[in-house]
N, C-alpha and C positions, 0 to 999 in steps of 0.2 A: 272716742266714741261720741264725744260733746261735738265734733266738727260735724258728724254726721245726722244729729237731730233737725236743724232747717229743713234738710234734704227728707227727713221721714216723714216731719211734720207737712209739709208741702202735699207728699204724695198720699196721706192720709186724709188732707182736705179734700184731694181730687179726688178720691175713691169715695167719698162722704157725698159729695155734689152729684154725681153722679147716679147714687141710690137713690137721695132724697129728693132731688130734682131741682129746677132752678129758683125754686124760693130760698133757698140756703142762699144762693149769693147775694140778695140783699141785706139780710141780715147783719153777713159781715164778721160772726164769731159762729161757733160750733159746740159742742161738749162730747166726748167720747163716753160710750159706756163705763167705762172704767176710772171716768172722772181727770185721767192725765194729761187731756187734749183742751185748753179753752181759751178762748180770746184771740182765736186765729183769725186774723184779717185774709182779705182776698186777694192780696199781693203777698204773696210767698217770696218772691226775691226782697223783697223789704226787708221782710222779717229776717231771712237770712242773713242780709247785710248788716241790718243791726245786733243781731248774736255773734256775729264774727267780730264785729267792732266794740262788743263789751267782753269778750274771751282773753281778751288781751296777747299772748303771744302765740294764740290757735292758729291755724290755717286752715285752709279751706281748699279741695279739690277743685281744681278747673280742666280745660281739656282747651289746648293751644296749637297752631300751627308750627313746625319747628324754621321754617323758612318765613314765614309773616308773623312774627310773634303778636303783632296788634291782634291777631285773629283769636279770640276767648272766648270759649263759649262751655255752658253747667254742664252739655250732656257731650258725648261722642258724635264722633261724623267727619266730617271731610269740608277740608279748605275752601271754601267759596272761590279762592282766588288762583289757587294752583291745584286742589282737586286731591292733597295729600292727606291722610289720615290723622285726624287730629290726636295730640300726646298725652296722656296725662300728667298734670303739673300740680305741685301744692304752691297755693300763694298765700304771704302775710292775709291772716284777716282783717290788718287795718289799711291793706292796699286793697282791697278786693273789689272794693266800691267803684276807684279810679280804674283799675285792670278790666274790668265788666264792662265798665262805660266807653273805653277807649276799646276793646274790643268790638263790641256791638254798636256803636256810634253810625256807624255808613245803614247798618238796617234800620235804626231808630229813626235816621233822618227820611228813609227812602219810604215806609210806613206813618210819621207820627209830625203833623205838621206842624206842631208846637218843636220840638226838636228841630226843623227846618228854619224856623226863626230862629233858634237860640242858635243855631250855625249862622245865621245872617249876622245876630248880633255880635257873634264873634269876632265876625270880618270887620265891624266899622268899630268895635274896641282896637283891634289891631290898627286900626286908620287914626282912629282918635290917638291912640300911642306913641304915632310917629314925633309927637312934638309939635303939632302944626302944620307938618311939611307937608305939600302936595302930595300926589299917591299918582301912580302910573297902573292903569290896567292891563293886566296880565295874564294867559292862559296856562296854565299847569297841568299836569297829571294828578292824582290823589296818591298814587302806587309809586309814582318816579317823579320826585319833586325836581330832579334836575332839568325835567323836560320844559322847557317856557320857551310858550309862542307867544307872538302878538295877536294873532288870528285865532279865531277858535279852530279845531282840529281836532283829531283822535292822534294818540300817543304811539311813535312809531316802536315802540317796545312791546304793551300789552294792547292796545288797540283801544284803549280805554275813551270815551268823551273826553277831552280837557275842558275843567271846571275854571271862570273866572276868579278872577283874587286880584287884590290890589296891594300893590309895594308904595315903599315910601320912595319917594322921588332921589332922598338923599342914598341910600340903599341901591337904586339904579344908575344912578350918577349922571352928571349933567352933559358926560359927552357921551353916554349912553342914549339920553334922548334924546340929543339931535345927530347921532352917527347913524350909519348903516344900516338895513334888518338886520342881518345877519350880526354885526358886531353888538346890536342892542338883545337880540337874542342868547348872547354869550356872555354877556353883562348881566343880565338879570337873574342869570342862574344861580341859587343859593350854593354858599360853601358848605362843604359836608361836617358833621362835628365830630369830634372825637368819641371814641369807643373804646371803654376800659372792658379788659376779661380778665376774669380770674386764671392767677398762673397754671391752675390745676386743668381748667379747660384749655387753656392754650398748648397744653402737652396735650388732651385728649383729641384735639383739631388736627396735631401736625404740622402744626406753622413753623414753615421755613423760612428765617430770616437772612437775606443776603446784603451787602453794602453796594452802594452805589461806587464807584471807581471807577478812573478812565482808563480803556485798555486800548489798545491798535485792533479794529474789527478786520480781517482778514475775509472777506465774502468771496468765496470760493465759489462761482457757478455751475450748477449740472444742469447739462441740458441734453436733446438727441438732434439728430441730424441726418445728414442722407448724400452720400459720398455722389460725386459726379464729377464732368470731365474740366480740366482745365480752360475754361473760354479761349484762353488767351494764346492757345497752343494748338486750336482749332485750325482745319486749312478747308475751305469750301472751292469747289471745281468748278467752272460754269462756261460753257464754251463762247469763242469770240464773236463766233459766225454761226449763222441758222443751217440747217443741214439735217439729211439722217443718219442714223446711228448702223453701220454695216456691221460691226462685231464688237461684241462685249469681251473682252479682256478677266474683267474682275467683276462678276454678277452676284454676288453675296455679302450679305453684311456680316461684319466679323474677320472678313479676309486680310490678314497681315500684307502689306508694300511697303516698297522703298525708296525711294526718293527717283524717279527718274523710270518708273515703271510704266509700261502700258495699260491703261486702263481702259480705255474704247478706240473706234476708228469709228470715222463717221465722212461723209459724201458731204461737200458746201459747193454750190455753186460759184458762191463770194471768192473762194480760195482759190478753185482753179483759173476764174478770170485773172486773180493776182498773179497766178504762174505763169499764166500767159504774158501776159505786160514783163514778167523778170526774164523770161526766156527773147522776147523781142529785143528787148535791152542788150541781153547778152551777142544776140546775131550782131548786133549794129554796132558793137564795141564805145556803145556811149555810156562814159563810168556812170555819170553823175546820173544817168535814167537807171543805169543798173543800181547802184546804191540808193535812189528813192523807192526803188519798185522792191527790193529788201528788206528796205526798213517796213513795208506795207505788208510783207507778208510774217516780219516778225510783230508787229500788231496785231495781226490775224493768230496769234500765237502757236504758228508753225516753228515743232523745232528746227536746231541749228541742222541736225543730222539729213532732214527733209529736205533743207534749204541746199545741202552740199550735193547731196546726191542728187537733185535737179538740177544742179550746175555742174558737175562733171557728165551726166545723163545727155541732159539739154532732152527730157523726156517730161510729160506731165504728171503727178501722182495722182490716182482717182481718189485715195482713200485718205486722210491725213489723222494721225495718233495725237491721242490728248493723255499725257505723261501725271505721274503722280508728282505734287508739287514737296512733299516729304515725306517722311518714315512715320510710320503706325499702322493704326487698321482702320478699316471701314467703317464708320458708325452706324452712317445713313446712306442709301443708294435710292435714287429716284428714277430710273432709266431700265428699257429693257430696249434688247434689238427690235429696229426696225421702227423705233420711234421718230418723228419732229422735234428737234433739239433749237432751241433759240438762246442768246444769252442773259434774257432773263430766268433760265431753269435751272435750279441749285442739284446738278447732276450726282456728286459724291460730297460727303462728310469725310474726313479724315483726322483722328485724334490722335492724342499721343499720351501714354501711360507713366510717362516716370514722374506726374507731378498731376497731383488730383485737386479739387475742390471738395469743399463739406459747407453745405448751408444748415444753418442752424438760428433756432429761433429765442429771444430773450424774454423773460417776462418786461412789460413795461416801468415798474419799479425798480427793475437790474441794470437797465441800460446805461445809465451813467456812470456804472465798472465798466464799463468795455470800450475800448478805446482800440486805436491799431497798433500793430505790431507785438502787442500782449501774446503770452507763452498759452498755446494749449496742447491738451494732451486726449489721446483720442483710442477707444477701444472698439475692437468689432467684433457679431459672434462667427464670423467665418473664419476668423483666425486668433482662436482662445491663446490667453498665456502672452500677447504684446502686446505694446503700449506704443502708438507713434506719435511723436511730438509734431509738432505744428505750430503756426502764431495765426494771430486777427490779420487776414490780408485786407479785408474793407468791412465799414460800419454802412449799411443802408440807411440814405437820408430819411425813409420814411418808414412809417409803422402801417402792419398789415390791417386795412380796416376791417377784417371779419375778426379773425385770433387777436388784435390788439397786443401784435407782438412784433418784436424790433428784428429784423433780417440780420445775420452778420454771416459774413463768409472766412473761411478757413482756408489756411493753404498746407499741404502736406506732399514731401517728396515721398515717389512712388518710385523708385529705380528699380526696384526688382519685381514692380508690377502684381504685387498680393493684394493690393486695392482695387477693388475693382468698381464702376458705377452701377449706382441706386443701391447699393449696400446701406442697410442699419446700422449707425454708430453711436455710440454712447462718449457725450465729447464733456470735458470738463475746463474753466475758463481759468485763470490763475490771475486776478488784478494784481497788479502792485501794491504792497502795504502801504497804508496812507498813516497821519499823527494820529495817535492817542487820541479817544472821544469819551466822555461820560456815559457809561453804559453800564444797564441791569438785565441782569435775567429776562428773556421773553416771555417768560411763563408769570413773572410779574405784572405783566403789563392787563388791564383790565381793558376790555374795548367797549367804548361808549357811541351813541349818536353824535354828544356833542363835543366830543373828544377824549383821546385814552386817559388813564388815570392809574395811580398804583398808590398801595398802601403803606404810610409811612409809619414805624413805630418812635412815639416821643417819648416812651418812658416804658419803664418797665406795666406789663399788661396793656398799655395806653396806645391807640393808632388812630388815624389820622387817613382819610382820603385825600389823596393830593392830583390835582389836572396836570398834566406834563405835556410837552408835544416831543413825540418821537421821531427818530429819525431813520438810518437803515437796519438793516438788521442780517447779522451775522454770527454764525457760531453759538446758535442759540442766546445769543444778546442782542438786545436793541438799545441803540444810541440816544440819548435823552437831551434834546436839542435844547428845551426849557422846562422849569418847574422841579428840580433837585437841584442839590450843590453834593459835591463830593464827600464821603464819608457817612451822607444819611443812608441807615438802615431802612428797607424796603422788604414787605413780605413778598416770598417767591413763592408759597405754596399756601392754600387756605385763608385767600384773601377774599374769595367770593363770599364768605359768610359774616365777616367781618365788614365789607363794603354794604351787604344788605342792612345789615343793622344800621350803619352810619347812615343810608337811604332813609330807612323806617324812622330814625330818630329825626333825621330834619324836617321828614312830612310831619310827625309829633308834635314839633317846635313851631311849624308853620300854622298849622291849625290853631294851634294853641296860642301863639301871639307873643311865645314864649320870648324873653332875649337874651337868654343866654343860652343857647342851645347845646353847646359844648359841654355844658357843667352839668347841665341838666340829662344829657343822655348818656356823659359818663357814666351818673350817679346812677339812673336807673338798669344800664347796661350791666353794671358792679351789683345790683342786686338781683338780677338777675341770673347773672352767671353764679351768685353764691347760693339763690335758692335751688336752680337746678342741681347744683352738686348736695345739696340736705334734702332733697324733693323725699327721697324714699325713706326721712326719717321722721318717727311717729311720737 
């Protein structure tokens, strides 16, 4: 009951002020009718803190945000950062002043000029504590201290305006002061302190620990594609001379044809003139002229059967047939009877179905895993239960400028003709297995604008965020190029709360100018974990 007396006294003081008027404020003391309340100053918080400090092991009730423990209020409400409801929590009386000041520091700075002056003095003290070294001006986010920029701007995470801060030049480093802007920004970013968590809290947070070890990452690529013609097996039919179509023997798309079948017959004045020259040479018996005129007919794509008939009958053929160059089916037709045709016109496109192409798109980050000759498997909706096996036939040299994907061409045998062009296909590419690499579960990676990081367990109940460089991802694991050693234990689940706690401690360490950020943050986190476990004890 003692820990509620300061709040009760403050409430009675407020009621008395409302009842008696503003004159009471200047007196600095009131007396209740029953004589139990006296000598109450107009600063209720100061009285409450003094009582809490004199009560030894007593605790005081405050309201804090689970995601932003620096927010501490005396009344229920919402977190000004994330909007979550504040939760009730018991704080030791001897730490109440420090906790309340840390939670309301930003509000006091916004409304009180003296607090702003104290903050500026704190920054000057941090600069003087560097032992006389030069300082470098940077701009950082109060809520995300890992964001450090050289120019004013906004935080890419929360959108808050970056604030100016002086960093010791020894911390930034000579190479950072002379390097590129990107290198300076990365080097100036502060390291994250360690965090101590009570074992019972670790159990309640469902933290999962995995060991970083080398493993072979087999990157199976799944994508989709469309079945198409094998363009190497397409045949296009063009006339060798100008003329008019007299008769169409094949007039529909999809018609089956065999090599040598008549596709159409057309009349060409050029071919008729070549026939006359050939007949004149035959009548005169000039062998050299006969051979040259026959070669001219062959170049005009007159079939040998027509030339032999012309030689035997010695009679002009008015129309000349055009024959199918290969077996297959008509994939495209671009003429009708009576049309005028010329050598530039594509009359027919004849395709074969004994082999097909499948064009698929591969994401840009996976393109290094695709090579010519790799095995591929395919399933189509129209043929359930059957898997077709093929290979990578060609990898295109350019990315698609719209989708930012790499186009890959696959080849599949289709002897029975089951696969048909324009079918939708689900394709799986299986690259060759590479050498083992250091990898951790992909769930352990914490993405951030400044680079990925993981939370490493440094001891029993102690954790520290570590910046890493990641590589390929396959099978639920991500390659670690730099930042970890084999055998280190990382947090694969529940690491975001630990990382958030470490970020908060880093922010407090920077604002207070503490040199031993790791030890101070570890102790304060351990105290809060213990308080959370005993918060409901009276």
